[in-house]
C-alpha atoms as one frame of an Amber mdcrd trajectory, in Angstrom:
protein
 100.088  96.603  62.639 102.582  99.500  62.589 100.566 102.350  64.084 101.653
 105.894  64.884 102.128 105.082  68.570 104.294 102.105  67.607 106.408 104.243
  65.266 107.172 106.578  68.173 109.102 103.730  69.783 111.221 102.884  66.736
 114.849 103.733  67.419 118.088 103.259  65.511 117.759  99.476  65.403 114.481
  99.574  63.472 115.136  99.569  59.731 112.862 101.156  57.138 110.635  98.849
  55.140 108.567  95.904  56.229 105.321  97.635  55.398 102.657  97.980  58.064
 102.591  94.313  59.040 106.165  93.667  60.196 109.086  95.390  61.908 112.714
  94.926  60.852 115.184  95.078  63.735 118.939  95.142  63.171 121.469  93.797
  65.666 124.112  96.164  64.255 124.202  99.915  64.101 125.284 101.543  60.848
 126.710 104.494  62.768 130.352 104.411  63.799 129.685 106.538  66.889 128.122
 104.744  69.872 128.317 101.474  67.957 126.885  98.504  69.837 127.269  95.557
  67.499 127.114  91.881  68.473 129.607  89.158  67.568 127.845  86.205  69.181
 124.316  87.443  69.843 121.942  85.454  72.018 118.241  86.258  71.835 116.350
  86.349  75.134 112.554  86.215  75.271 109.959  86.449  78.034 106.199  86.845
  78.240 103.882  88.034  81.003 100.103  87.678  81.159  98.080  89.755  83.599
  96.313  87.701  86.244  92.515  87.942  86.282  92.685  89.584  89.717  95.000
  92.281  88.375  92.783  92.868  85.333  89.778  93.352  87.610  91.654  95.709
  89.948  93.125  97.972  87.269  89.892  97.908  85.278  87.791  98.934  88.286
  90.175 101.846  88.847  89.885 102.955  85.217  93.628 102.437  84.847  94.020
  99.869  82.083  96.850 101.930  80.621  98.767 101.292  83.849  97.938  97.579
  83.629  99.460  97.531  80.147 102.502  99.389  81.445 102.840  96.891  84.308
 102.672  93.804  82.097 105.143  95.327  79.633 107.551  96.410  82.380 107.553
  92.953  83.932 108.292  91.274  80.589 111.051  93.781  79.813 112.556  93.414
  83.293 112.697  89.639  82.871 114.881  89.870  79.785 116.893  92.728  81.306
 117.677  90.387  84.213 119.569  88.214  81.713 121.672  91.199  80.673 119.734
  91.625  77.435 119.145  94.868  75.588 115.405  95.044  74.793 114.701  94.977
  71.063 110.931  94.690  70.772 107.760  94.039  72.698 104.682  92.401  71.196
 101.232  93.247  72.547  98.671  90.451  72.707  95.305  91.724  73.933  91.953
  89.988  73.625  88.406  90.731  74.736  87.345  93.568  76.968  84.784  96.260
  76.340  84.868  99.469  74.355  88.398 100.808  74.132  89.857  98.551  76.864
  92.378  97.022  74.454  93.520 100.395  73.157  94.070 101.742  76.661  96.048
  98.674  77.727  98.288  98.861  74.672  98.759 102.610  75.171 100.437 101.750
  78.461 102.634  99.150  76.784 103.804 101.696  74.224 104.810 104.101  77.008
 106.807 101.339  78.714 108.605 100.674  75.425 109.540 104.346  75.142 111.052
 104.152  78.624 112.985 100.979  77.723 114.096 102.211  74.277 112.641  99.224
  72.452 110.262  98.861  69.516 106.594  98.320  70.282 104.737  95.939  67.972
 101.095  96.939  68.052  98.592  94.249  67.079  95.605  96.570  67.456  94.244
  97.539  64.049  92.723 101.019  63.828  89.369  99.473  62.912  89.454  97.466
  66.153  89.868 100.462  68.458  86.781 100.888  70.603  85.298  97.553  69.496
  85.989  95.243  72.430  84.335  91.863  72.302  82.744  92.152  75.728  84.334
  89.026  77.181  87.042  88.853  79.844  90.003  91.045  78.975  93.317  89.238
  78.431  96.492  91.328  78.454  99.845  89.783  77.529 103.219  91.217  76.562
 106.050  89.258  74.929 109.498  90.862  75.016 112.584  89.963  72.981 116.107
  91.183  73.630 119.694  90.423  72.712 122.872  89.950  74.714 126.446  89.176
  73.759 127.082  85.568  74.788 130.207  86.432  76.757 128.271  89.068  78.725
 125.349  86.955  79.834 124.672  86.742  83.542 126.707  83.904  85.047 126.551
  82.646  88.632 129.977  81.074  88.117 131.432  84.559  88.590 130.050  84.697
  92.132 132.521  85.281  94.928 131.923  85.298  98.679 131.294  88.862  99.768
 129.617  89.961  96.526 126.925  92.519  97.258 123.225  91.812  96.808 121.399
  95.019  95.886 117.637  95.457  96.150 115.691  97.884  93.949 112.403  99.143
  95.320 109.045  98.974  93.564 105.708 100.615  94.376 103.751  97.766  92.751
 101.354  96.095  95.167 100.898  92.344  94.820  97.604  90.663  95.794  98.964
  89.640  99.209  99.733  93.274 100.114  96.505  94.862  98.875  94.469  94.408
 102.056  97.108  95.824 104.430  97.744  98.653 101.960  94.034  99.477 101.815
  93.899  99.503 105.616  96.841 101.893 105.745  95.189 104.143 103.148  91.667
 104.037 104.585  91.924 107.497 106.200  93.583 109.150 103.199  91.482 111.226
 100.812  91.438 109.122  97.614  91.785 112.106  95.258  94.444 114.083  97.118
  98.218 113.620  96.658  99.650 111.067  99.049 102.360 112.935 100.926 105.301
 113.731  98.657 104.763 110.735  96.383 103.146 112.669  93.543 100.115 110.406
  93.242  96.880 109.869  95.142  95.853 107.149  97.564  93.581 105.657  94.906
  96.439 105.637  92.378  98.724 103.968  94.929  96.667 100.784  94.605  97.357
 100.475  90.865 101.007 101.454  90.568 102.774  99.465  87.802 106.136  97.772
  88.109 109.016 100.116  87.224 110.698  99.845  83.829 114.294  98.981  84.765
 115.619  97.768  81.420 117.104 101.067  80.231 118.810 101.883  83.531 120.224
  98.373  83.859 121.617  98.541  80.335 123.432 101.769  81.191 125.070 100.053
  84.155 126.087  97.025  82.088 127.580  99.208  79.347 129.595 101.162  81.878
 131.146  97.931  83.174 131.109  95.911  79.938 134.814  95.030  80.244 134.978
  94.232  83.956 131.580  92.504  83.984 130.956  93.193  87.644 127.211  92.457
  87.560 126.883  88.694  87.938 123.155  87.960  88.274 119.788  89.716  88.402
 116.161  88.741  88.872 112.816  90.443  89.458 110.803  89.763  92.601 107.456
  88.573  91.295 104.251  87.005  92.587 106.127  83.984  93.976 107.886  86.226
  96.483 111.301  87.008  97.888 112.484  83.497  98.779 111.841  82.251  95.246
 113.620  85.292  93.809 116.674  84.675  95.999 116.750  81.044  94.866 116.652
  82.159  91.216 119.326  84.742  91.883 121.866  82.398  93.448 120.824  79.084
  91.827 121.408  77.526  95.250 125.177  77.986  94.927 125.481  80.653  97.618
 123.564  81.882 100.616 122.560  85.501 101.056 123.522  86.918 104.427 121.314
  89.897 104.995 122.590  93.198 106.240 120.789  95.623 108.501 117.082  95.060
 107.808 115.013  97.816 106.238 111.294  98.240 106.770 110.772  99.602 103.266
 112.677  99.658  99.981 110.168 101.773  98.044 108.684 105.214  98.628 105.141
 103.859  98.758 105.937 101.185 101.330 107.784 103.751 103.428 104.699 105.988
 103.331 102.319 103.138 104.169 104.513 101.951 107.061 103.097  98.429 106.915
 103.939  95.887 109.641 107.074  93.831 109.074 104.953  90.698 109.115 101.389
  90.192 107.894  99.763  86.768 107.786  99.751  85.480 104.223 101.914  88.309
 102.873 105.413  87.846 101.475 108.118  89.774 103.306 109.625  91.051 100.064
 106.263  92.331  98.858 105.668  94.050 102.211 109.055  95.751 101.982 108.521
  96.847  98.378 111.460  94.908  96.911 111.012  94.689  93.146 114.367  93.511
  91.809 117.608  91.919  93.019 121.141  92.157  91.671 124.474  90.537  92.568
 127.465  92.799  91.930 131.148  92.701  92.783 131.621  94.293  96.182 134.069
  97.055  95.094 131.568  98.328  92.506 128.264  97.937  94.343 128.147 101.433
  95.830 128.863 103.084  92.463 126.207 100.951  90.753 123.669 101.873  93.427
 124.453 105.576  93.011 124.006 105.356  89.256 120.643 103.635  89.592 119.511
 106.183  92.176 120.396 108.994  89.783 118.104 107.274  87.281 115.293 107.515
  89.833 115.339 104.003  91.323 115.515 103.409  95.099 118.450 101.032  95.657
 119.807  99.627  98.910 122.223  96.887  99.880 120.217  93.844 100.883 123.067
  91.580 101.919 126.163  89.699 100.772 126.899  86.298  99.297 128.348  83.584
 101.484 129.303  80.036 100.604 126.340  77.693 100.928 126.851  74.869 103.389
 126.808  72.248 100.610 129.576  74.108  98.730 131.868  74.953 101.625
């Protein structure tokens, strides 16, 4: 259903027509200025469903809009990690009570505005405020497009390439207990230091929407293609993310270790090691990128100007099996 909040997200790629039941998305701009057309387009798709534990946590905090934003951001970041420009995001929400579904999809729409992609809203106006009462299911399916020659490619890796880490304030289940312990003396309704949100809000921070900022970097270097691989750090942790990033072809030699990569984790000052907690989650690492060494510092500066905490995590080295 094309609702008013969905129409707010419709940019230049969305064509008129299609009625209220479909959205037409063009891979070519009609404008001659800022043209970004595709010769050999490859569609990239990803979907994320909120875990039951996350639904319960965000629901108890009255922050289902942030849950929707989190699920949407994670789906959009997955396709952005392939170098894709986000085109659209489909909301799939079932169950819940009252206006749970509307609040969750409100958050998805805001994430789409941040990523400059079209939001496809399945919530009919007559359904708003009429939740079925059963367990709430929140899913987001993102679709993007990338020029085939500009897809991420580990074959462009070279020893010495920089591995950049982007911080995230999102807390995963394995970091909730230590975070709660660190926040136990903070007033829940007062701003937490200079972070701009309260201690209670710190427990339900969504993943950051990186898609738009990453696209700006890729467009700046579209000829040199200096970004070789990217991946989000998700529930499976840092080691799994590093394996996805390098496909086992290279090792990552870490630089000077940092205690925290995100503002929230710096404020919480959690221990470097907590039983059962992933080291990447404890450090607040939300995303990894491999970039050519001569360009890494400039890329990091650009992402910082966009509001993302970025630090060098390490460098690529030949894996023993490939040396």
